[in-house]
C-alpha positions in Angstrom: -39.4 -47.6 -101.2 -43.1 -46.8 -100.6 -43.9 -50.5 -100.1 -41.1 -50.7 -97.5 -42.5 -47.7 -95.6 -45.9 -49.1 -95.5 -44.5 -52.5 -94.3 -42.6 -50.7 -91.5 -45.8 -48.9 -90.5 -47.8 -52.1 -90.4 -45.1 -53.8 -88.3 -45.0 -50.8 -85.9 -48.8 -51.1 -85.5 -48.5 -54.8 -84.9 -45.8 -54.3 -82.3 -47.9 -51.5 -80.6 -50.6 -54.1 -80.3 -48.2 -56.8 -78.9 -46.8 -54.4 -76.4 -50.3 -53.4 -75.3 -51.3 -57.1 -74.9 -48.0 -57.8 -73.1 -49.3 -56.5 -69.8 -51.8 -59.4 -69.7 -49.1 -62.0 -70.3 -47.7 -62.9 -66.9 -45.5 -65.7 -65.7 -46.0 -66.2 -61.9 -43.0 -66.7 -59.7 -42.7 -68.3 -56.3 -41.8 -64.9 -54.7 -45.1 -63.5 -55.7 -43.8 -60.9 -58.3 -44.8 -62.1 -61.8 -42.7 -61.7 -64.9 -44.6 -59.4 -67.3 -43.5 -59.5 -70.9 -44.5 -55.9 -71.8 -41.1 -54.4 -71.3 -39.4 -57.2 -73.3 -41.8 -56.6 -76.2 -41.1 -52.8 -76.1 -37.4 -53.4 -76.2 -37.8 -56.1 -78.9 -39.6 -53.5 -81.1 -36.5 -51.4 -81.3 -34.2 -54.4 -81.8 -36.3 -55.9 -84.5 -37.9 -52.9 -86.3 -35.0 -50.5 -85.8 -34.9 -47.1 -84.1 -37.6 -45.4 -86.2 -40.4 -48.1 -86.4 -39.5 -49.6 -83.0 -39.9 -46.2 -81.4 -43.1 -45.5 -83.3 -44.5 -48.8 -82.0 -43.8 -47.9 -78.3 -45.0 -44.3 -78.9 -48.3 -45.6 -80.2 -48.6 -47.9 -77.2 -48.0 -44.9 -74.9 -50.6 -42.9 -76.7 -53.2 -45.7 -76.5 -52.6 -45.9 -72.7 -52.7 -42.2 -72.3 -56.1 -41.8 -74.0 -57.7 -44.4 -71.9 -57.0 -48.0 -73.0 -56.0 -50.1 -69.9 -52.6 -51.2 -71.4 -50.4 -49.9 -68.5 -50.7 -53.1 -66.5 -54.5 -52.7 -66.4 -54.4 -48.9 -65.8 -54.9 -46.1 -68.2 -54.5 -42.3 -68.5 -51.8 -39.8 -69.0 -51.4 -39.5 -65.2 -50.0 -43.1 -65.1 -47.0 -41.8 -67.1 -46.7 -38.3 -65.5 -47.6 -39.1 -61.8 -47.6 -42.9 -61.4 -44.8 -44.8 -59.8 -44.3 -46.8 -63.0 -44.3 -43.8 -65.3 -40.6 -43.8 -65.5 -40.6 -47.3 -66.7 -43.1 -46.5 -69.5 -40.8 -43.6 -70.7 -37.9 -46.0 -70.4 -39.7 -48.4 -72.8 -39.5 -45.7 -75.5 -35.9 -44.7 -74.8 -34.8 -48.3 -74.5 -36.4 -49.3 -77.8 -34.8 -46.2 -79.5 -31.3 -46.9 -78.0 -31.4 -50.6 -78.8 -32.5 -49.9 -82.3 -29.8 -47.2 -82.9 -27.2 -49.5 -81.3 -28.0 -52.4 -83.7 -28.5 -50.1 -86.7 -25.0 -48.6 -86.5 -23.0 -51.5 -85.0 -24.6 -54.7 -86.4 -23.9 -55.3 -90.0 -26.9 -56.3 -92.2 -27.8 -59.9 -92.0 -26.4 -60.5 -95.5 -23.0 -59.4 -94.2 -23.0 -61.8 -91.2 -20.9 -64.4 -92.9 -18.1 -61.9 -93.2 -18.3 -60.8 -89.5 -19.2 -64.1 -87.8 -22.1 -65.3 -85.7 -20.3 -64.7 -82.4 -20.0 -61.0 -83.1 -23.7 -60.9 -84.0 -24.7 -62.6 -80.7 -22.4 -60.3 -78.7 -23.8 -57.1 -80.3 -27.5 -58.3 -79.9 -26.8 -59.2 -76.2 -25.2 -55.7 -75.7 -28.2 -54.0 -77.2 -30.6 -56.0 -75.0 -28.6 -55.2 -71.9 -28.4 -51.5 -72.9 -32.2 -51.3 -73.4 -32.8 -53.1 -70.1 -30.5 -50.7 -68.2 -32.2 -47.7 -69.8 -35.6 -49.0 -68.8 -34.5 -49.5 -65.2 -32.7 -46.2 -64.9 -35.7 -44.3 -66.1 -37.9 -46.5 -63.9 -35.8 -45.9 -60.8 -35.6 -42.2 -61.3 -39.4 -42.0 -61.9 -40.2 -44.1 -58.9 -38.0 -42.0 -56.6 -39.5 -38.8 -58.0 -43.1 -39.9 -57.5 -42.8 -41.8 -54.2 -40.1 -39.8 -52.5 -38.4 -43.1 -51.7 -34.6 -43.1 -51.1 -32.3 -44.9 -53.5 -31.7 -48.1 -51.5 -35.4 -48.6 -50.8 -36.2 -48.0 -54.5 -33.6 -50.6 -55.6 -35.1 -53.1 -53.2 -38.6 -52.4 -54.5 -38.2 -52.0 -58.3 -34.8 -53.6 -59.3 -33.6 -56.4 -57.1 -36.8 -58.6 -57.3 -36.9 -58.2 -61.1 -33.2 -59.1 -61.9 -33.9 -62.9 -62.5 -36.9 -62.2 -64.8 -35.0 -59.6 -66.8 -32.0 -61.9 -67.2 -34.4 -64.4 -68.6 -35.9 -61.8 -70.9 -32.4 -60.9 -72.2 -31.8 -64.6 -72.9 -35.0 -64.7 -74.9 -34.5 -61.5 -76.8 -31.1 -62.5 -78.2 -32.2 -65.5 -80.2 -35.5 -63.9 -81.2 -33.6 -60.9 -82.5 -31.0 -63.0 -84.2 -33.8 -65.1 -85.9 -36.3 -62.5 -86.9 -34.3 -59.3 -87.5 -32.9 -60.5 -90.9 -36.4 -61.4 -92.0 -37.8 -58.0 -91.0 -34.8 -56.3 -92.6 -35.8 -57.7 -96.0 -39.1 -55.9 -95.8 -38.2 -52.6 -94.1 -34.6 -51.8 -95.1 -34.3 -48.9 -97.6 
């Protein structure tokens, strides 16, 4: 049991580092708005590590940015979370990871039971968890953006949702096979 706890802690630290580095991994798009992988890595932490260690990973990332490391898309400080236009998204990372982790913990059977339940059900549940996490990140982001900027709902959607739909659909498509492949491996080392 102690070994599994320490393995979970190590994986949470690794994911905190990956999420932090994710702001520097950008895929440029013709429209000028790049796809940044940081939100996908935050959501994956919950989907792969479960609700506890996945949330710890995102929390550590938020603490690192709050104390001054420039991991919030090159910015740093607690004010980015509390008063910045992207602060809602950062809180959404934590809530999205937690929700996806809980969803899969309670609805997806352990990898060893997959033969009984079928691969199709596994893919459907992982996809649902990825969509749930994405929706939570964007709901938090939209609320935070509106609160900080005073922008109305339609302008906020045009600024922070609509341009990012294609990139987030691509992220969901990537998260599903990554979770399907790596979650059973991680479960072997972290499951109680």
